[in-house]
N, C-alpha and C positions, 0 to 999 in steps of 0.2 A: 662336661653334665652330659648324664647318657641320654637316651632317648626317652626313657621315661620319665626323667625327671623334668623333660622338658615340655611332655603334654601334661603332662601334672603341673606346671606351672602354666600353662595355657588353658588350660581345666579350670583354675582356681582364678586366674586373668578374668577370665567369659563368667563368672560369678560372682566374682568381682561388679563388673559392668552391670551386670543382671540384679544384683541386693534392689536397687532404689523400685525395680518392678514387683518385684516379691512383696517390697513393705506398699506400696500404693496401690498396685492393682492386688494384691492375695492372691497371686499366684504358686501354688502348694509348691514346697522345694523337692517333695518326690518325682512332679511331674518335670521341673526345672530340670532335673538331673536327667529325667527319659528323652526330656526333650535335646540336653545334651548327650548323652551318650547314642540316642539317635542319629541325629547331624553329625555326627563324627563318623560314625561306622558307616552311613548310606555315603557320605561325602566321601570317605576312602574307596568304597568299591566303584562310586562312578567314573573315580582320578582313576582307579584301573582300568575300566572299561574307557575312560580317553583315550589313556595310554595304547591301548587294543586298537582303540580306533586311530591313533597317531601314524600306528607302524604298520597295522593290515587292513586299512580301509578307507576306501579313493575317496570320502568327505570330509570338506573341509567345515562343513555346518556342525556335521555330529562333533567334529574335534573341538570348535571354540564353544560352542554349547556345552558341551560337557566340560567344560575349564571350566565358566561362569557357573554353572551349575552347580557343578564339584564346589567351588569354592562358597556359593552360598548355606551349602549344604553345613562348613565346617563353619563359616562365621556367621551362620544363622541368627543363632541366638543375641547377636547385637542389636537386631531390630527391636528386642526387645525394651533395651532399655531407651527407646522413643515413643510416639504416640499407639506404636500398633499395638492392637490387643494381642494376647497369648491365643488366643483360638483366628487368630487372622495369618499371623506367624506362621503358627504352623499347615494350616491350609496352602499358605503362600508356599513354603516349602514343597510340601507335598507335592503341590502344582505341578513346581518346574521341576519336579524330581519324575512326574507324570509323563510329563514334555519331550523330556530328554530319554528318557526308557524308550518311548512309543517309536523317537526318529533314530533311535539305536537300534530297535526291533525293523523300522518300516525297511530301513536300508539294508537288512537280513536277512531279508527273504522273509520277513512280514508276519506270518503265524507261525511258518515254523523254526522260527527262530524261540534258541532256547532262551535265551532273557528276558521273554517276554513272561516266565512265572514270576519277576521281580513286580508286577502288576499287581499279585493277591501280598504286597507287602504293606500298602499303602492303606486297605483300611485297620489292618493289623494295626499298623502306628496310629492310625486317626484314634481307632477303639480304647489303644491303650492313652493318648494322653486326651483328648475330647471325651470321650463316652461313647454309647452306645450306637448315641443319633448319627455320632460322626461318622461310627463304622461303617453302618448302614447304607450311608448316605456315598462315602468312598468302595462298598463294595459295588453300589449300581454303577457309578461311573467308570472302575477299572469292568466290572461287565459289559456298560454300554462299548467302551473301549475296544475289549474284545471279540465282544459282537460283529462290529463295523468292519474292524480284518478279517475275521470271518466270511463275513456276508462278499466281501470284495474277492477272499480269493475263492467262494463257492462261482461269483460272477464273472470267473476270467481272469481277474485283474493280475499280472506278474507284475510282484513284489521286486527291488532291485538287489540284487546280491551282490555287492560290495564290498562285500568281508572276505578278502582271500580264505584259501583253505586252511593254510595256519594257524590265521587268527579265529575261523572259526569251531577249530581246536581248542585253542586257548580261551575262548569266551565262554564253549559248555562245560571245560574244567571247572574255571571261576564260578562261571553261574550256579554249579553243584554243589562247590565248597562255601563260596560263598553266602549261599541263601542260607545254610544248615546253620556255620558259624553266628551270622548276623542273628537269625532269631533265635538261635537259641541262647546268644548275649542278653537280646532283649526282652525275650522270657524268664529268662532265670531273674533278671532285674527285677522285673516285674511283679515275680511273683515274693521274690527276698523284700518288695518295698509293699507288699500287701500283707505280711506277714508282718513287719514291723505294726505295721497301723493296727492290726489287730489285738498285737502284743500291748499296743500302746492302748488301745480300746479298751479292754480288759484290767488293765493297771488302775486305769481311770476309774472305772465303773466299781472295781475292789475299795478304791478310794469313797467315791460317793457312798457306797453300801455301810462302810464302816460310818463315815461322819454321819447318817442317818440313823443308823443304828445307835450311837453314840448322842444325840440331840435330843431323839425320842426318849431314850433312857432315863437323861439326864433330866429333860422337863418332866415325864413323868412323877421322877423323884422328888422334885420340887413340889409341882400340883398336888402332891399327898401332903407331905407337910403343912402347905398350905391350908387343904382342905380340912387336916387334924386341929388346925389352928384355928380355924372358924369354926368347926363344930364345940371346941373347949369355949371359945366365946358368946356362941349362942346358950351354950349349957350354963357357964357362969356369966351371964348378964340376961339370962331369960326374961322376958317384959319388959325389956327397956328399948328403947326408943332408934336404939342401935342396931337392932334386927334386922330391917328392911336393909341396913350397908349389908350385914352378914347374907342373906340371902343372894344381892345383889352378885359377892364373891362365890358363893358356891356355883351360881350360874353358868360364871364368867370359867370358873374353875371347871364345870362340867362338860363345856363346850370347848375350851381347848383339847380335854381328856378325848373328846370323842374326834375332834383332827387329827390328835396323836395317833389314835388306834385308828381313823382312815387309812389314815399314809402308812402306816403300819402293816396293816392288811393287805391295802394297795399295793406295796412292796412286796411282800413276800408272794402274793398270787404274780408278780408281772417277776420276778425270779426264779419260778416256779420250786421255793424252800417250803410251799405250803405244801402236804403228803396230803394227794386228795385221790382216791377211792372209786372208783365209779362203779358201783352197785345196783339192781334192779333194786326200786325202791317207788314204793305206793302215793302218790301224788296228794289221796284223800288224808292219810296220814301229818302228812305235811301241811296241809292247810292247817287241818285242827290243832296241831301244832303251834303255828303263827296265830290263829286265832286268839287260841288262850294268852299268848304271851300280850299280843297287841288291845287284848278286848276293853283294860281300862283306856288307854289311846282313844278307841274307838265313842268310849259311852260317852269320855266327857265331851266331842261333839253331835254325840245323838245318832252315829253312823253307824250303820247295821252290814253285814256282807249276807249278801245275797245267792245265793246259787240256784241257777236258772234251769230251766227243764232240759239246755243243750248239756248240760252236765253230763260226761258218761263219766262214772265211777270205777275203782279198783283200778283206775289206768296207772301202768306200772315204764317208768322212765329210769333211764341212765343216767345216775350223777352220785353224788354224794351229799350226806342228807344233811350233815352237819352245815357245809357249807351252804350248801342251796338254800337251806332256811333259813340259814344268820343272814347269809348275804346278799340272797336276790332274792326269793320271796318275801322276807320280810322288810327286802328296801322296796318292791314293788308295793305291798301293801302299805307303809308308813308311808310311802309319797301319793298313793292313795288317799289315805284318810287325810293328809296335811292337806292338799288341794279338795279335798271335798266339803258341799258346804253344811253347816248343821242341817240334823234332820235327814241325811240322804241315805242315798245305800249304795252299796258298791256291789257290782255286778262281778259274777267266779262263775267261769265253768272250763271244765278238760274235753278232751277231745282226740280222737286216736287217727291218726292221718296217715296213712301207707305206713312206713318203717320212722315215724316221728310219732311223738303226742304233743300236743299245744294246751298252754295252761292260758287262760285270757283272763286277765283282770280289768274290769270298765268302771273307771268311777265317770261322775257325772257334775265334775268340778268348773274351776275358771282355765282348764285345758292350756295348750304350749303353744307358743309363736311358731309357724311356719320355717323364719329363718335360723330358729335357734335348736330347732329336732334335725336339721341338718348337722350340728356339730354336736351333741347333747350328749355324746359318746367321747367326744374332746378334753380333755385334761384341761387346757391353756384357755378353753373358750369358756365353758360349762364354770357356771357361777351360781351360787345359792339363791333360791329364792323362796321368799315368805311365802308361809300357807296360810289360808283363809280365816285363822283367828291369830295369824302375828309368827305361828311357828318357824324358830330355823332352823338351816342345817348345813354341813359342813362344804358339798357341794359334790363329796365324794362317793355318794350313794350311788348313782347309775352308772360312773367309771369303773367301779369294785364289782357291780353286779355286771356287767357286759364282759370286764375280764375273769369273772370266774365262769360265765357262760361258756365263755372260750374255750378253756378246759375242761369243759363237760363238753366239748364236740358240740355246741347248741348254738346258739343265737337268741336275739331279741329284736323286734319289730314293735315299734311304737307306731299308733296313729291317734291324731289331737284334734279338736275343734274349739277356738277360741269360743268365750265367752257373747264377741259381739257378731260372731256369723251368724249363728243358726240355731235354734233350740236343737237339742239331744247333743251339746256340745258334754266338752271334757275330755280325757283321754283313756286310750286303751293299749295295754303292754303284751302283748303277747308271744311268753317264752315257751322256746321251739328245742323241744329234747329228744335225742333216740329213744325209741321205742325200745324196751327190753325184751328178749327173746324167750321171757320165762315169767309167768302170771304166778308162780305158784309160791306167793309171797303168807307170811303172817302180821299184821298190824300189830302193832304197839295199843293196849287193852281195850277201848271202846273203838267200834269201827264208826268209820263218817256216819252211816245213818243213827246210830246211838248215838251219836254228839246231837246230830239236832234235836230229836223226839226230845234226847234230857235237858237240852239248853232250850226247850218250848215251856217243858214242862218244870224247867225252875226259872220261871218269867226270863229267857233267854241272856245267860250272865255272857255268851260270848259273843252278841252282839249278831246272830246268825238267824238268816232268814230264807225259806224256801218260797219262791214264787212260781205262779204259773205264765206269768208275763212276759213278752219277748223285752229284750232288752232294749229293743230298737237298733 
């Protein structure tokens, strides 16, 4: 049996002993492998220093402790088969290595010892095995140890130099080569593991994307068949008492279809598949467009959009008008209508502030609980809430809104007061966008002022009003 075979056999045996730890305590296999490799590498390094101490250092303490510490580093993973946690085992073997390295350096001239450089290995290993927090802690420990030796040296303390000249030479040469080789092995393995994890994550994401596309496509097809069948039944059974159930089927189909579309939109936005082209756009034009689309829904509750005196016309912001109108502004205005009471107003104004443009939508509805505000953009926590007239939603609206605002390099601020708290309750949503550098734009057909005038002349078909009152 060759030396390579013996090492492989030892490695497999240790891995087998640690299997229970992996299964019961959820230790990642790659971290265990790195633990084994680093323990084996540093253990061998310490055996070499112990051999140097045996032949060239006049200190039995360094020799005995070196043998014990080296043995622990090589067989340290065995401790993982007991109740000791992975974190405790790692910190223990780093601590033993630190004590041995400090004692070896102490008897080899202290601060001037070449072997002192190995203190830098501890935060590297801690970071690779336990994360950034442990790397910082062990960096502080290494810096503290170095400071103690340095202060002692500057204070006139003479460290014992028990290592003979030929031992000093061998130790210095071994330190130089050993540091380079050990660090290369650890970093190479760590980067290789990171690359494998990234590739695995990419493959999983591709499978999820494929599954999501298949599900949304197949469900949409089935819904289309169901909707078509329902329409045929309504036509052929017009006036029948089953019309009520057909309408229920349509409502359920529309609800499922809305969820599918929202999931597809959110997924495409998060994946970067939606082609977004930010360009200078007039917020008045976006408001006009959304008012027109939502006029029927607003009239059902007799809710009016009210442009306040603070509104700065011709505010130009950087955005993609298609996605902003349909997935941002429509979402905010729809929610404002949904949670407004009948016969109420929704105040809207735009404001230029530095290199940003703020669009504020303020309703006087039921408001949002403070606890829910903290997780309002969290898809895991956010759930649909019924409106004041029982309107239902999918719960994806605000998540989609936030996703697209980030794509526009903008952000969303939400302030709200519950109905039970005090007067002037309701919700205020502020959309913050980058201001465009140019204002040389032409709006489609009507200007915003023309829209207000014509709306008033035609009995306000878009439920828009202008007021001289402050919104409070």
